C-alpha positions as CSV (number, residue, x, y, z in Angstrom):
1,M,118.2,-50.8,93.6
2,G,119.5,-52.2,96.8
3,F,117.3,-50.4,99.3
4,A,116.3,-52.7,102.2
5,P,114.5,-51.6,105.3
6,K,116.1,-53.1,108.4
7,G,113.3,-53.9,110.8
8,I,112.5,-50.3,111.6
9,S,110.2,-50.0,114.6
10,K,111.0,-46.5,115.7
11,L,112.6,-43.4,114.1
12,S,115.9,-43.9,116.0
13,E,116.5,-47.2,114.2
14,L,116.1,-45.8,110.7
15,E,119.4,-46.3,108.8
16,I,120.3,-44.7,105.5
17,D,123.1,-46.3,103.4
18,A,125.5,-43.4,102.9
19,N,126.8,-45.1,99.7
20,K,123.4,-44.7,98.1
21,D,123.2,-41.0,99.1
22,W,119.5,-41.0,99.9
23,A,118.2,-37.5,100.5
24,I,115.1,-35.5,101.5
25,K,114.4,-33.0,98.8
26,G,112.1,-29.9,98.6
27,I,112.1,-29.1,102.3
28,D,112.8,-25.4,101.6
29,S,109.4,-25.0,100.0
30,L,107.6,-27.2,102.5
31,A,105.4,-28.3,99.6
32,Y,106.5,-32.0,99.3
33,V,109.2,-34.4,100.2
34,I,110.8,-36.8,97.7
35,I,113.0,-39.7,98.8
36,E,115.4,-40.7,96.0
37,D,118.8,-42.3,95.5
38,G,120.0,-39.9,92.9
39,A,119.3,-42.2,90.0
40,G,115.6,-41.4,89.6
41,H,114.4,-44.1,92.0
42,Y,111.8,-43.3,94.6
43,L,110.4,-44.9,97.7
44,R,106.9,-46.0,96.9
45,L,104.0,-47.4,99.0
46,S,102.3,-50.6,98.2
47,Q,99.4,-49.9,95.8
48,L,96.1,-51.6,96.4
49,T,92.5,-51.0,95.3
50,T,89.9,-50.5,97.9
51,A,88.7,-54.1,97.3
52,Q,92.2,-55.4,97.8
53,R,92.7,-53.3,100.9
54,D,89.5,-54.6,102.5
55,A,90.6,-58.2,101.8
56,L,93.7,-57.7,104.0
57,T,94.0,-58.7,107.7
58,P,95.4,-55.3,108.7
59,V,97.3,-54.4,111.8
60,A,97.6,-51.0,113.4
61,G,100.2,-48.8,111.7
62,M,99.9,-50.4,108.2
63,I,100.0,-47.9,105.3
64,I,99.2,-48.3,101.7
65,W,98.5,-46.3,98.5
66,N,94.8,-46.7,97.6
67,S,94.7,-46.5,93.8
68,T,90.9,-46.4,93.9
69,T,90.7,-43.2,96.0
70,G,94.1,-41.8,95.0
71,Q,95.4,-41.2,98.5
72,A,97.8,-42.7,101.1
73,E,95.9,-44.5,103.8
74,R,96.8,-45.9,107.2
75,Y,95.1,-48.4,109.5
76,D,94.7,-47.1,113.1
77,G,93.7,-50.4,114.6
78,A,90.0,-50.0,113.9
79,D,89.5,-48.3,110.5
80,W,91.3,-47.3,107.3
81,G,91.6,-43.6,106.8
82,P,93.6,-40.9,104.9
83,M,97.2,-40.8,106.0
84,G,97.2,-37.5,107.9
85,I,99.7,-37.4,110.7
86,S,98.4,-34.9,113.3
87,G,99.2,-33.7,116.7
88,V,103.0,-34.2,116.5
89,S,104.5,-32.4,119.5
90,V,108.1,-31.4,119.1
91,R,109.5,-30.6,122.5
92,K,113.0,-29.7,121.5
93,N,114.4,-27.5,118.8
94,T,114.4,-30.3,116.3
95,T,116.4,-30.3,113.1
96,M,115.9,-32.4,110.0
97,P,119.3,-34.1,109.2
98,V,121.3,-32.5,106.5
99,I,122.3,-35.1,103.9
100,G,125.0,-33.8,101.5
101,T,124.0,-30.2,100.7
102,R,120.2,-30.8,101.3
103,P,118.4,-28.1,103.3
104,Q,117.1,-28.8,106.8
105,L,113.8,-28.2,108.5
106,N,113.6,-26.7,112.0
107,F,110.8,-26.8,114.5
108,I,110.4,-24.2,117.2
109,E,110.3,-25.7,120.7
110,G,106.7,-26.6,121.8
111,V,105.2,-26.3,118.3
112,G,102.4,-28.6,117.3
113,V,102.9,-30.0,113.8
114,D,100.3,-31.5,111.4
115,I,101.6,-33.5,108.4
116,L,99.3,-34.6,105.5
117,A,100.5,-37.1,102.9
118,E,98.9,-36.9,99.4
119,D,99.6,-37.8,95.8
120,N,98.3,-34.7,94.0
121,P,98.7,-34.9,91.1
122,P,99.0,-38.7,91.0
123,D,102.6,-39.7,90.2
124,D,105.6,-41.3,91.8
125,E,106.0,-38.6,94.3
126,I,104.3,-38.3,97.7
127,D,103.5,-34.7,98.7
128,L,103.7,-33.8,102.4
129,T,101.9,-30.7,103.6
130,F,103.1,-29.2,106.9
131,S,101.0,-27.0,109.2
132,S,101.8,-26.0,112.7
133,T,100.4,-24.3,115.8
134,T,102.7,-21.9,117.5
135,P,103.0,-22.4,121.3
136,E,101.4,-19.7,123.4
137,K,103.8,-17.4,125.3
138,F,103.1,-15.4,128.4
139,I,104.6,-13.1,131.1
140,V,103.5,-13.2,134.8
141,L,103.5,-9.9,136.6
142,V,103.6,-10.3,140.4
143,P,102.9,-7.7,143.1
144,G,106.4,-7.7,144.5
145,E,107.9,-6.4,141.2
146,A,105.4,-3.6,140.7
147,A,106.5,0.0,140.6
148,L,104.2,2.4,142.5
149,P,103.5,6.0,141.5
150,T,103.7,8.8,144.0
151,A,100.1,9.8,143.4
152,N,97.4,7.3,144.3
153,P,99.4,4.1,144.3
154,A,98.0,0.7,145.0
155,A,99.3,-0.7,148.3
156,K,101.7,-3.7,148.5
157,A,100.9,-6.1,151.2
158,V,101.6,-9.6,152.4
159,V,98.6,-11.6,153.5
160,N,99.1,-14.4,156.1
161,G,96.2,-16.6,155.1
162,T,95.0,-19.6,157.1
163,N,96.9,-22.0,154.8
164,F,99.6,-19.9,153.2
165,A,101.0,-16.4,152.8
166,Y,100.8,-14.5,149.6
167,D,101.6,-11.1,148.1
168,V,98.9,-8.7,146.9
169,L,98.4,-5.2,145.5
170,D,95.4,-3.5,147.2
171,F,93.3,-1.2,145.1
172,D,91.0,1.2,146.9
173,P,87.2,1.2,146.3
174,D,86.9,5.0,146.4
175,T,90.0,6.4,144.7
176,E,91.5,5.4,141.3
177,E,94.8,3.7,142.2
178,S,97.4,2.2,139.9
179,C,100.7,0.4,139.6
180,N,103.3,-0.2,136.9
181,W,105.5,-3.0,135.6
182,E,108.2,-3.1,133.0
183,Y,109.8,-6.1,131.3
184,Y,111.8,-7.1,128.3
185,L,109.9,-8.5,125.2
186,S,111.8,-11.6,124.0
187,P,113.1,-11.7,120.4
188,D,110.7,-14.5,119.5
189,Y,107.7,-12.1,119.8
190,D,106.1,-12.1,116.3
191,G,103.6,-9.3,116.5
192,E,100.9,-11.4,118.2
193,N,97.9,-9.9,119.9
194,I,97.7,-10.0,123.7
195,V,95.2,-11.0,126.3
196,V,95.5,-9.8,129.8
197,D,94.2,-11.8,132.8
198,I,93.9,-10.0,136.1
199,F,93.5,-12.3,139.2
200,W,92.0,-10.7,142.3
201,I,90.0,-11.3,145.4
202,T,87.9,-9.1,147.8
203,A,86.3,-9.2,151.2
204,D,83.0,-7.9,149.6
205,A,80.4,-10.7,149.8
206,D,77.9,-9.0,147.4
207,T,77.9,-11.0,144.1
208,G,75.9,-8.2,142.5
209,H,79.0,-5.9,142.7
210,G,81.8,-5.6,140.2
211,V,85.3,-4.1,139.6
212,H,86.3,-2.0,136.6
213,W,89.9,-2.5,135.5
214,G,91.9,-0.4,133.0
215,V,95.1,-1.5,131.3
216,K,97.6,0.7,129.3
217,V,100.7,-0.6,127.6
218,L,103.7,0.9,125.7
219,G,106.7,-0.7,123.9
220,R,110.0,1.2,123.7
221,E,113.0,0.4,121.6
222,H,116.4,1.9,121.1
223,G,116.3,5.5,120.2
224,E,112.7,6.1,121.3
225,T,111.6,8.6,124.1
226,W,111.5,6.6,127.3
227,D,109.0,8.5,129.4
228,N,106.2,8.7,126.8
229,A,102.4,8.5,126.9
230,L,101.0,5.0,127.2
231,G,98.6,3.6,124.6
232,S,94.8,3.7,124.7
233,E,93.2,2.2,127.7
234,Q,91.7,-1.2,127.5
235,S,89.1,-2.0,130.1
236,V,87.0,-4.8,131.6
237,V,84.3,-5.1,134.2
238,S,84.0,-8.3,136.1
239,A,81.3,-9.4,138.6
240,N,82.4,-10.3,142.1
241,P,82.2,-14.1,142.7
242,G,82.0,-13.6,146.4
243,A,84.1,-12.9,149.5
244,G,87.5,-14.5,149.3
245,K,86.9,-16.1,145.9
246,L,89.4,-15.8,143.1
247,C,88.2,-13.8,140.2
248,R,89.8,-13.6,136.7
249,S,89.1,-10.4,134.8
250,R,90.1,-10.8,131.2
251,V,90.9,-7.8,129.0
252,S,89.8,-8.8,125.5
253,T,92.3,-9.5,122.8
254,F,94.0,-6.4,121.4
255,A,97.0,-5.3,119.4
256,P,99.6,-3.6,121.6
257,G,101.8,-2.3,118.8
258,W,105.0,-3.9,120.2
259,A,108.1,-5.2,118.4
260,A,110.4,-8.0,119.4
261,G,113.1,-6.7,121.7
262,D,111.0,-3.8,123.1
263,V,111.0,-2.9,126.7
264,V,107.3,-3.0,127.7
265,L,105.7,-0.6,130.1
266,F,102.4,-1.8,131.7
267,K,100.0,0.1,133.8
268,L,97.1,-1.4,135.8
269,A,94.4,0.8,137.4
270,R,91.2,0.3,139.2
271,K,88.6,2.7,137.8
272,A,86.9,3.3,141.1
273,A,85.0,6.4,139.9
274,E,83.1,4.4,137.2
275,V,79.5,3.6,138.1
276,D,80.0,-0.1,137.3
277,D,82.9,-0.3,139.9
278,D,80.9,-0.9,143.1
279,V,82.8,-3.5,145.1
280,D,82.9,-1.6,148.4
281,Q,86.2,-3.3,149.6
282,D,89.7,-3.3,148.4
283,A,90.3,-5.4,145.2
284,R,93.5,-7.4,146.0
285,V,95.4,-8.4,142.9
286,T,97.5,-11.6,143.3
287,K,99.0,-11.6,139.8
288,V,98.5,-10.4,136.2
289,V,99.2,-12.7,133.2
290,V,100.0,-11.2,129.8
291,R,99.5,-13.8,127.0
292,Y,100.6,-13.5,123.4
293,T,98.2,-15.2,121.1
294,T,97.3,-15.6,117.4
295,S,93.8,-16.9,118.3
296,F,90.6,-15.3,119.7
297,A,88.7,-16.6,122.7
298,Q,85.4,-15.2,121.5
299,S,83.7,-14.0,118.3
300,F,82.3,-10.6,119.3
301,Y,84.3,-8.0,121.1
302,P,82.7,-4.7,122.3
303,I,85.0,-1.7,122.8
304,T,84.5,1.7,124.4
305,P,82.6,3.6,121.7
306,V,84.9,5.7,119.5
307,L,83.5,8.7,117.6
308,L,85.0,8.5,114.1
309,T,85.6,12.0,112.8
310,S,86.7,13.5,109.5
311,L,84.7,11.0,107.5
312,V,84.3,13.1,104.3
313,S,83.6,11.5,101.0
314,N,81.5,11.4,97.9
315,A,83.1,8.1,96.9
316,W,84.1,4.8,98.4
317,T,86.9,5.7,100.8
318,D,89.3,3.5,102.9
319,L,88.6,3.5,106.7
320,D,91.6,2.1,108.5
321,L,90.5,0.7,111.9
322,S,93.8,-1.0,112.9
323,D,94.2,1.4,115.9
324,Y,91.1,0.0,117.5
325,M,91.2,-3.7,117.1
326,P,93.9,-6.5,116.9
327,S,95.3,-8.3,113.9
328,G,92.9,-11.0,112.8
329,A,89.7,-9.0,113.4
330,T,87.2,-9.9,110.6
331,G,84.5,-7.2,110.9
332,A,83.5,-3.9,112.5
333,I,80.3,-2.9,114.3
334,F,79.0,0.6,114.0
335,H,76.3,2.7,115.7
336,I,75.2,5.6,113.6
337,K,72.9,8.6,114.1
338,S,71.7,10.9,111.2
339,I,71.7,14.5,112.4
340,G,71.7,16.3,109.0
341,A,69.8,16.2,105.7
342,E,66.9,14.0,104.8
343,G,68.1,11.0,102.7
344,A,71.7,11.3,103.7
345,T,73.7,8.2,102.6
346,C,76.0,6.3,104.9
347,S,77.2,2.9,103.7
348,F,80.0,0.5,104.6
349,R,81.6,-2.4,102.7
350,K,84.6,-4.7,103.1
351,K,87.7,-3.3,101.3
352,G,88.1,-5.2,98.1
353,S,84.4,-5.5,97.5
354,T,82.7,-4.3,94.4
355,D,79.3,-3.9,96.1
356,D,77.9,-0.4,95.4
357,F,74.7,0.0,97.4
358,H,75.2,3.6,98.5
359,A,72.2,4.9,96.5
360,D,69.9,2.8,98.6
361,N,71.8,3.1,101.9
362,S,70.3,6.2,103.4
363,I,69.5,6.9,107.1
364,P,66.5,9.1,107.6
365,V,67.2,12.3,109.4
366,G,66.9,12.0,113.1
367,Y,67.1,8.2,113.0
368,H,69.8,5.9,114.3
369,K,70.9,2.3,113.5
370,W,73.5,-0.3,113.8
371,L,75.6,-1.6,110.8
372,M,78.3,-4.2,110.4
373,S,81.1,-4.4,107.8
374,G,83.7,-6.9,106.9
375,L,87.4,-6.0,107.1
376,D,90.4,-6.9,104.9
377,D,93.6,-8.4,106.4
378,N,94.8,-4.9,107.3
379,R,91.6,-4.1,109.2
380,T,90.3,-1.7,106.6
381,C,86.8,-1.3,105.3
382,Q,85.3,1.4,103.0
383,Y,82.6,4.0,103.6
384,Y,80.5,6.1,101.3
385,M,78.9,9.4,102.5
386,A,77.1,11.3,99.7
387,V,76.7,14.4,102.0
388,P,79.1,16.0,104.5
389,A,80.1,13.9,107.4
390,L,78.7,16.5,109.8
391,Y,75.3,15.0,109.0
392,F,76.3,11.8,110.9
393,E,77.6,10.7,114.2
394,V,79.5,7.4,113.5
395,Y,80.6,5.4,116.5
396,L,82.8,2.2,116.3
397,I,81.4,0.1,119.1
398,G,83.0,-3.3,118.5
399,Y,84.6,-5.9,116.2
400,T,84.3,-9.5,115.3
401,A,86.9,-12.2,115.2
402,T,87.5,-15.6,113.5
403,G,84.1,-17.0,114.4
404,V,82.4,-14.4,112.1
405,I,83.0,-14.5,108.4
406,F,82.2,-11.7,105.9
407,F,81.9,-12.1,102.2
408,D,83.9,-9.8,99.9
409,N,80.6,-9.2,98.0
410,A,77.2,-9.7,99.5
411,V,75.0,-12.5,98.2
412,N,71.6,-11.4,96.9
413,K,68.7,-13.7,97.7
414,V,65.3,-13.4,95.9
415,L,62.0,-14.6,97.5
416,G,59.4,-16.1,95.2
417,A,56.3,-14.8,97.0
418,D,55.2,-11.5,98.4
419,D,54.7,-11.0,102.1
420,T,55.0,-14.7,102.8
421,W,57.5,-16.5,105.0
422,T,59.9,-18.3,102.6
423,N,62.7,-20.6,103.3
424,V,66.2,-19.3,102.4
425,D,68.7,-22.1,102.1
426,L,72.2,-20.8,102.8
427,S,74.0,-24.2,103.2
428,S,76.2,-23.6,100.2
429,E,77.1,-20.0,101.0
430,C,77.4,-20.3,104.8
431,P,78.7,-23.8,105.6
432,G,78.6,-24.6,109.3
433,A,76.8,-21.3,110.2
434,I,74.8,-20.9,113.4
435,G,73.8,-17.3,112.5
436,I,73.4,-15.1,109.5
437,I,74.3,-11.4,109.0
438,L,72.0,-9.7,106.5
439,Q,71.2,-6.3,105.0
440,F,67.7,-5.5,103.8
441,Q,67.3,-2.6,101.4
442,N,64.3,-0.7,100.2
443,E,65.0,0.3,96.6
444,I,61.6,2.0,95.9
445,G,60.2,5.3,97.0
446,A,57.5,4.0,99.3
447,L,57.3,2.7,102.8
448,K,57.5,-1.2,102.9
449,T,57.7,-4.0,105.5
450,F,59.9,-7.0,106.0
451,G,60.7,-9.8,108.4
452,C,63.4,-12.3,109.1
453,R,63.5,-15.3,111.5
454,R,65.2,-18.6,112.2
455,N,63.7,-21.6,110.4
456,G,61.3,-23.3,112.9
457,S,60.3,-20.0,114.6
458,T,56.7,-19.0,115.1
459,D,57.6,-15.3,115.3
460,N,55.4,-13.3,112.9
461,R,57.0,-9.9,112.7
462,K,56.9,-9.3,108.9
463,S,54.0,-6.8,108.2
464,G,52.1,-4.1,109.9
465,N,53.2,-1.5,112.4
466,G,56.8,-1.8,113.6
467,T,58.2,-3.8,110.6
468,H,58.6,-0.9,108.2
469,I,61.7,0.1,106.2
470,Q,61.8,3.7,104.8
471,P,62.4,4.4,101.1
472,A,66.1,4.0,100.1
473,E,66.8,2.8,103.7
474,H,69.0,-0.2,104.7
475,C,68.7,-2.2,107.8
476,L,70.9,-4.7,109.7
477,V,69.6,-8.1,110.6
478,V,71.4,-10.7,112.8
479,V,69.4,-13.9,113.1
480,G,70.0,-17.6,113.9
481,C,69.7,-20.4,111.3
482,D,68.8,-24.0,111.8
483,D,71.3,-26.9,111.5
484,S,70.8,-26.9,107.8
485,Q,71.6,-23.2,107.5
486,I,68.0,-22.3,106.6
487,I,66.4,-19.0,107.7
488,Q,63.0,-17.6,106.7
489,A,62.4,-14.2,105.3
490,A,59.4,-12.1,104.0
491,Y,59.1,-8.8,102.3
492,Q,56.5,-6.6,100.8
493,G,57.2,-6.2,97.1
494,A,60.1,-7.2,94.9
495,N,61.9,-3.8,95.4
496,I,63.0,-5.0,98.8
497,K,66.4,-6.6,98.4
498,I,68.0,-9.2,100.7
499,Y,71.8,-9.3,100.9
500,I,73.8,-11.9,102.9
501,K,76.8,-10.0,104.2
502,G,78.3,-12.8,106.3
503,Y,77.7,-15.5,108.8
504,I,78.6,-16.7,112.3
505,I,80.1,-20.1,113.0
506,S,80.8,-19.9,116.7
507,G,80.7,-17.7,119.7
508,A,77.0,-16.9,119.7
509,V,73.6,-18.4,120.7
510,F,70.4,-17.7,118.9
511,N,66.8,-18.1,120.1
512,T,64.3,-19.9,118.0
513,N,61.7,-17.3,119.0
514,G,62.7,-13.8,120.0
515,E,62.4,-13.1,123.7
516,D,60.3,-10.1,124.4
517,V,62.4,-7.5,126.3
518,T,60.2,-4.5,125.6
519,P,60.5,-1.9,128.4
520,S,57.4,-1.8,130.7
521,A,57.5,2.0,131.0
522,E,58.1,4.8,128.4
523,D,60.5,7.7,128.4
524,T,63.0,6.1,130.7
525,W,66.0,3.8,130.5
526,E,65.1,0.4,131.9
527,E,67.5,-2.4,132.8
528,S,67.1,-5.7,131.0
529,T,68.7,-9.0,131.4
530,P,68.3,-10.8,128.0
531,T,69.6,-14.1,129.2
532,A,70.7,-16.0,132.3
533,T,74.1,-16.5,130.7
534,K,76.3,-13.4,130.9
535,P,77.1,-12.6,127.2
536,T,79.4,-9.9,125.7
537,M,76.8,-8.5,123.3
538,A,73.1,-9.0,122.6
539,F,71.2,-8.9,119.3
540,I,68.0,-7.0,119.8
541,E,65.3,-6.8,117.1
542,L,63.7,-3.3,117.2
543,C,60.2,-2.8,115.9
544,N,59.0,0.8,115.8
545,Y,56.3,2.8,114.0
546,M,56.8,6.2,112.5
547,G,59.1,8.2,114.6
548,G,59.0,6.9,118.1
549,R,62.4,7.1,119.9
550,L,64.1,3.9,120.8
551,G,67.5,3.2,122.5
552,A,69.7,0.3,123.5
553,Q,72.9,0.6,125.4
554,K,75.3,-1.0,127.9
555,N,73.9,-0.8,131.4
556,G,75.4,2.2,133.3
557,T,76.8,4.0,130.2
558,S,76.1,7.6,129.5
559,E,75.9,7.2,125.7
560,D,72.2,8.1,125.8
561,M,71.7,7.9,122.0
562,L,68.0,8.3,121.5
563,S,66.2,8.9,118.2
564,A,63.8,7.3,115.9
565,C,64.4,3.8,114.5
566,M,62.3,1.6,112.3
567,H,62.7,-2.2,111.9
568,N,66.3,-2.8,112.6
569,W,68.6,-5.0,114.8
570,A,70.8,-3.5,117.5
571,V,74.1,-5.1,118.5
572,V,74.6,-4.0,122.1
573,E,77.3,-4.5,124.7
574,V,76.2,-6.2,128.0
575,D,77.8,-5.4,131.3
576,A,79.5,-7.9,133.7
577,N,76.2,-8.7,135.3
578,G,74.5,-9.6,132.0
579,K,72.5,-6.4,131.8
580,L,71.8,-3.7,129.2
581,E,69.4,-0.8,129.1
582,L,66.5,-0.2,126.8
583,Y,64.4,2.8,126.1
584,K,61.1,3.6,124.2
585,S,59.0,6.7,124.0
586,W,55.8,5.3,122.5
587,L,54.0,2.7,124.7
588,G,52.4,0.1,122.5
589,L,54.0,1.2,119.2
590,A,57.5,0.0,120.0
591,L,58.6,-3.6,120.6
592,M,62.0,-5.2,121.3
593,F,63.0,-8.8,121.1
594,N,66.2,-10.6,122.0
595,S,67.1,-12.8,119.0
596,G,70.4,-14.0,120.5
597,Y,73.6,-13.1,122.1
598,A,77.4,-13.3,121.7
599,T,79.1,-15.6,124.3
600,H,81.9,-14.6,126.6
601,A,85.3,-16.3,126.6
602,D,84.7,-17.5,130.2
């Protein structure tokens, strides 16, 4: 065949004989690469069995085809392993050479490329699989370039510090002040979500204080009205780290609705009138960084509660939530109160699911509960309400990201014994899980009890007062599992059904035993700090008996949703100081336990 490598030690020394017309084929599909000479001859690795390979005296960089395992392997200086080439960093706009009329392969500057070589199916061709990580892009907004409104503007200033001078925007502690920026969105913007980091300092020394920031954005393109209303406000509250210490306030990942080539309008405001904005000095912004990202920094994202109206159906109906969460969101978190007829049905499922649980998904009149649902790629779930929507108040309170996985169809698990703690092995359904999302349903016309806990826990909340589930009722459970993805569950009677709706692989911490956070007084909202770590949301197990009012909400909010609640789990936003508020009306007949929390990106 006449092909002879010529002492190649680096890519620049590779020579291809033009007379042989060697070519790289199939690049346009990115499925595989074949090197041939046009006459049906292919470059082929040395083929060895595992035993023959182990008899070699290898050196780093040696590659073979292992005929025992059916894969390309390379020696890294210590061990043999599959020949996956990872972490290739292409720093220039690199082009595969065009040979004859063969197509070329381009890499975007800064992209990280992974290449995996396989022989699947086994033949004379080596298949190369390409994957890549797009570089993160960002815009820095500086004080000197901000436009100030006539009414209540932030103040531009130059600070002559001890070591250097710097520009700031001063935001007053008593009046809501704002500023604006505009910039051009480069053509390589590809619909990514954005994360906004606000960097600020203050002279306030009280680390118990915080600042509440609000961000609005708008993209304008040719032909659109320029002076138009900005988008929905995104907000964040951050604790003060101390006088003169830099603080980064991060506005969680959201979808801005921009397009490449837009002119972007950006508004930043300090929400001084909010109760959780209590830093008593100016907040001095040094810069704002807007990052475009395809990834998420955390798994659970609370949002300002949105009352969902016009939910009218007597069948499974699409619920498009794309206006409230970014692309890539995997699930939605709801807080629902029944204000209408007894036995009213309110049920959610992932779009594309064939689950049909609505007959056993009622919420007793006057009760409230939290529910979670998976979303499809378009951020759509489905709901079923068998009675008019005026019987319910449905609030969207948050969403989940890539660390939380929902099944298309829930997985039913059956326990072998009645009212006995039983291991539930979920290692095959929920690989790598640290927490499990379940739905318990009572499919019989009688009051029953149930319990769920992490394997290894000594909690014993499975029977008796506080652990009841009403007839035809469904309840959310969010509980940790052990390292083998085992939980324990118990129920009273075979008519209680357990459905695994999804699982959590990152971004949360679960307690082995629930931490008792029951309020010490009744008929009042009481602050609670469920963990020393400041989380984004807490998972609170509520245990109540026959009609006592319970509540769980973000500290300082005016939501004030109080009504009866049986055995259920609440998913509650926590403020910047790690606090939430809890309420109970019956002393001794209502208990609350923190089973875990969702971690913050910081």
